[in-house]
C-alpha positions in Angstrom: 17.5 18.3 -7.0 18.0 15.0 -5.2 18.9 11.6 -6.8 16.0 10.2 -4.6 13.3 12.3 -6.3 10.2 10.7 -7.9 9.2 12.3 -11.3 5.7 12.1 -12.7 5.3 13.0 -16.4 2.2 15.0 -16.7 -0.1 14.0 -19.6 -2.3 16.6 -21.2 -4.4 16.7 -24.3 -7.1 18.8 -25.9 -7.0 21.4 -23.2 -6.9 19.4 -20.1 -4.6 17.4 -17.8 -5.5 13.7 -18.0 -6.7 11.9 -14.9 -3.8 9.4 -15.0 -1.5 12.3 -14.0 -3.3 13.0 -10.7 -3.5 9.2 -10.1 0.3 8.9 -10.4 0.8 12.0 -8.3 -1.3 10.4 -5.6 0.9 7.4 -5.5 4.0 9.5 -5.9 3.8 11.0 -2.4 4.1 7.6 -0.9 7.0 6.7 -3.1 8.9 9.9 -2.5 8.5 9.5 1.2 10.0 6.0 0.9 13.0 7.2 -1.2 13.5 10.3 1.0 13.2 12.6 -2.1 10.7 15.1 -3.5 7.7 14.5 -5.7 8.3 16.4 -9.0 5.7 16.9 -11.8 7.3 17.2 -15.2 5.3 19.2 -17.7 6.2 19.7 -21.4 4.1 22.1 -23.3 3.5 25.5 -24.8 1.2 28.2 -23.3 0.0 25.9 -20.6 1.2 28.0 -17.6 -2.2 27.2 -15.9 -1.3 23.5 -16.0 1.9 24.2 -14.1 0.0 26.3 -11.5 -2.5 23.5 -11.1 0.2 20.8 -10.7 2.0 22.8 -8.1 -0.8 21.9 -5.7 -0.1 18.2 -6.1 3.7 18.1 -6.0 6.8 19.5 -4.2 8.0 20.9 -7.5 6.9 21.4 -11.1 9.5 21.3 -13.8 7.9 23.2 -16.7 9.5 22.9 -20.2 8.2 25.6 -22.6 8.5 25.6 -26.3 6.1 25.9 -29.3 7.5 22.6 -30.5 6.1 20.9 -27.4 2.5 22.1 -28.0 1.4 18.6 -29.0 2.8 15.3 -27.8 5.6 13.9 -30.0 7.5 10.9 -28.6 10.6 11.9 -30.5 10.8 15.4 -29.1 9.8 14.3 -25.6 12.5 11.7 -25.6 15.2 14.3 -26.4 14.1 16.7 -23.7 13.6 14.0 -21.1 16.8 12.1 -21.7 18.7 15.3 -21.2 16.8 16.0 -18.0 17.2 12.5 -16.6 20.9 12.4 -17.3 21.4 15.8 -15.6 19.2 15.3 -12.5 19.2 11.6 -12.1 15.8 11.0 -10.4 15.2 7.7 -8.6 12.0 7.0 -10.5 10.1 8.3 -13.6 6.4 7.4 -13.8 4.3 7.7 -17.0 0.8 6.6 -17.8 0.3 3.3 -19.6 -1.5 5.1 -22.3 -0.8 5.7 -26.0 1.4 8.6 -24.7 3.5 6.4 -22.3 3.6 3.3 -24.5 5.0 5.3 -27.4 7.7 7.1 -25.3 8.8 4.9 -22.4 10.5 1.9 -24.2 12.6 4.1 -26.4 13.6 6.4 -23.6 14.5 3.6 -21.2 16.5 1.9 -23.9 18.5 5.1 -24.7 19.3 5.6 -21.0 19.8 1.9 -20.3 17.6 1.9 -17.3 15.1 -0.7 -16.0 11.5 -0.4 -17.3 8.3 -2.0 -16.1 5.1 -1.5 -18.0 1.4 -1.6 -17.3 1.9 -1.7 -13.5 -0.9 -1.7 -11.1 1.3 -1.1 -8.0 4.9 -0.4 -7.1 7.1 -0.1 -4.1 10.7 0.0 -3.0 12.2 -3.0 -1.1 15.9 -3.3 -0.2 16.8 -0.4 -2.5 15.2 -2.2 -5.5 12.0 -1.3 -7.2 9.2 -3.9 -7.1 6.5 -3.6 -9.8 3.2 -5.4 -9.6 1.9 -6.5 -12.9 -1.0 -8.7 -14.0 -0.3 -11.8 -16.1 -2.4 -14.6 -17.6 -5.1 -12.1 -18.5 -5.4 -10.8 -15.0 -5.6 -14.2 -13.2 -2.3 -13.6 -11.4 -0.6 -10.6 -9.9 3.2 -10.9 -10.3 5.7 -9.0 -8.2 8.6 -8.2 -10.5 11.8 -7.2 -8.8 13.9 -4.9 -11.1 17.7 -5.0 -10.9 19.2 -2.4 -8.6 19.7 0.8 -10.5 20.3 4.5 -10.0 17.1 5.3 -11.9 14.0 3.4 -12.8 11.1 4.0 -15.2 7.6 2.6 -15.3 4.2 3.0 -16.9 1.1 2.8 -14.7 -2.3 1.4 -15.7 -5.1 3.9 -15.5 -7.3 3.8 -12.3 -4.7 1.8 -10.4 -4.4 4.5 -7.8 -6.6 7.1 -6.2 -6.0 10.6 -7.5 -4.0 12.8 -5.2 -5.6 15.6 -3.3 -4.5 19.3 -3.7 -2.3 20.6 -0.9 -2.6 24.0 0.8 1.1 24.7 0.3 1.9 24.9 -3.3 5.1 23.5 -4.7 7.8 25.5 -6.5 7.5 26.0 -10.3 10.8 26.0 -12.3 10.3 27.1 -15.9 12.9 25.8 -18.3 13.3 27.1 -21.9 13.9 24.5 -24.5 16.1 25.2 -27.6 14.4 24.8 -31.0 17.1 22.2 -31.9 15.6 19.8 -29.4 12.1 20.2 -30.9 13.0 19.4 -34.5 11.2 16.3 -35.7 12.9 14.7 -38.7 11.1 11.3 -38.2 7.8 11.9 -36.4 5.5 14.8 -37.1 2.3 15.6 -35.3 -0.6 15.9 -37.8 -3.9 16.0 -35.9 -5.9 14.3 -33.2 -8.5 11.9 -34.4 -10.8 11.0 -31.6 -13.1 8.0 -31.6 -16.8 8.8 -31.7 -18.0 9.7 -28.3 -20.6 7.6 -26.6 -23.5 9.0 -24.7 -21.6 8.7 -21.4 -18.1 8.2 -20.1 -18.4 5.3 -17.7 -14.9 6.0 -16.3 -16.1 9.4 -14.9 -19.3 8.0 -13.3 -19.7 7.9 -9.5 -22.4 5.2 -9.7 -22.3 2.4 -12.2 -25.0 -0.3 -12.7 -23.6 -3.1 -14.8 -25.5 -5.9 -16.5 -24.2 -9.3 -17.5 -25.4 -12.4 -19.4 -28.0 -13.1 -16.6 -30.2 -10.5 -18.3 -31.0 -13.2 -20.9 -32.4 -11.0 -23.6 -31.8 -7.6 -25.1 -35.4 -6.6 -24.4 -34.7 -7.0 -20.6 -31.9 -4.4 -20.5 -34.3 -1.4 -19.9 -35.2 -3.1 -16.6 -31.6 -2.5 -15.4 -31.4 0.9 -17.2 -34.4 2.1 -15.2 -32.6 1.2 -12.0 -29.5 3.1 -13.1 -31.5 6.2 -13.8 -33.4 5.9 -10.5 -30.2 5.8 -8.5 -28.5 8.5 -10.6 -26.0 6.2 -12.2 -24.9 5.1 -15.6 -25.5 1.8 -17.4 -22.4 -0.5 -18.1 -22.0 -4.1 -19.0 -19.7 -7.2 -19.2 -18.2 -8.4 -22.4 -21.0 -10.9 -23.4 -23.5 -8.0 -23.7 -21.2 -6.2 -26.1 -20.5 -9.4 -28.1 -24.2 -9.8 -28.6 -24.5 -6.2 -29.8 -26.9 -5.3 -27.0 -24.8 -2.4 -25.7 -21.9 -0.4 -27.4 -18.2 -1.2 -26.7 -17.8 2.1 -24.7 -20.1 0.6 -22.0 -17.9 -2.5 -21.4 -16.0 -2.9 -18.1 -13.1 -5.4 -18.0 -9.7 -6.3 -19.3 -10.8 -5.8 -22.9 -13.0 -2.8 -22.0 -12.6 0.0 -19.5 -11.2 0.2 -16.0 -13.5 2.0 -13.6 -13.4 3.1 -9.9 -16.8 4.5 -9.1 -18.1 5.2 -5.6 -20.7 2.5 -6.1 -20.7 -0.4 -8.6 -23.8 -2.6 -8.8 -23.2 -5.9 -10.8 -26.4 -7.4 -12.0 -26.4 -10.9 -13.5 -22.6 -10.9 -13.8 -20.9 -14.1 -12.7 -17.6 -12.4 -12.1 -15.0 -13.8 -14.6 -11.6 -12.5 -13.9 -11.6 -10.5 -17.1 -14.5 -8.4 -15.7 -13.2 -8.2 -12.1 -9.9 -6.6 -13.2 -11.9 -3.7 -14.6 -14.0 -2.9 -11.5 -12.4 -4.5 -8.4 -11.1 -1.1 -7.1 -14.6 0.4 -6.9 -15.3 1.9 -3.4 -18.5 -0.1 -2.8 -19.5 -3.2 -4.8 -23.0 -4.7 -4.7 -23.8 -7.9 -6.6 -27.1 -9.4 -7.5 -26.9 -13.0 -8.8 -29.0 -16.1 -8.3 -26.0 -18.4 -8.1 -24.6 -18.3 -4.5 -21.2 -19.6 -5.9 -20.8 -16.9 -8.4 -17.2 -15.5 -8.2 -18.5 -11.9 -8.1 -19.5 -12.4 -4.5 -15.9 -12.8 -3.4 -15.2 -9.2 -4.5 -18.5 -7.7 -3.2 -19.2 -5.7 -0.1 -22.9 -6.7 -0.3 -24.6 -9.5 -2.2 -28.1 -10.5 -3.0 -28.6 -14.1 -3.9 -31.8 -14.1 -5.9 -33.4 -13.7 -9.3 -32.5 -10.3 -10.7 -36.0 -10.2 -12.3 -37.5 -10.1 -8.9 -34.9 -8.0 -7.1 -34.3 -5.2 -9.7 -37.9 -4.0 -10.1 -38.4 -4.0 -6.3 -35.1 -2.1 -5.8 -36.0 0.4 -8.4 -39.4 0.9 -6.8 -38.0 1.5 -3.4 -35.4 4.0 -4.6 -38.1 6.0 -6.5 -40.3 6.0 -3.4 -37.4 7.2 -1.2 -36.5 10.0 -3.7 -40.1 10.9 -4.1 -40.5 11.2 -0.4 -37.3 13.2 -0.1 
């Protein structure tokens, strides 16, 4: 193994590899090319050989640690296994998701190894042998480029939806299976008890290809079905900005923004949303953004590919009608 390698810690839960893993692997190819090393997926688990096989299509190599004590995530156990691995193989960079998983593990692991750590990053690159992390400050108003001190190894956590997911490659990477001693998986301080999942909403907006989002311009709760009808007609899901949730008109799991969810759909239609930065940070990386707002100076238009300056109450019904006619004629 090379000291220039880029490691991505695979996150899996409840029978599936999490999307953040593939997003980091997508960015990892670019970083590994820059460092001159290999892209390595690091997988800890038990009875998840299929995960290792899947990950081998996205990386040069998969390091697979197998032990029953690794069946469920435990930061204490992961730290022991990973600190030993990092000391032995000295990768250039270790990437983790900025999730409950990564936030629990990364700070303690970086402290133990005395290596630089940047958290909640939306981008990263190497410049003059140093790692530069891009982080948002002041609630997303400013992107700061943070230069980490020169180090043999770096660690960072990455915000979900910051990068496009990697594509599977025809040539699969090597899988190296490593047995873990039971001593490393003992948990004197932290013990996994059970997963408690929040109540699931009707839809997962982070998985939608088309999102139709509504803001305070809708004026009244009784007008929301107007936008919902457009979402159904176009085959999308309904989302919203924070004021709609604050008023109790839509549930929290529909909120897009810094205090809601980050989304990257193929099409994002913002209706009656002015475009406060708190909302923009949650949807700015959508492939195509369309805005409908009667205020020509609304900030949302600065981030839109197409914009309609008009009253949503005139535009939305007409747009819904046209879409239904097209689909009906198809």
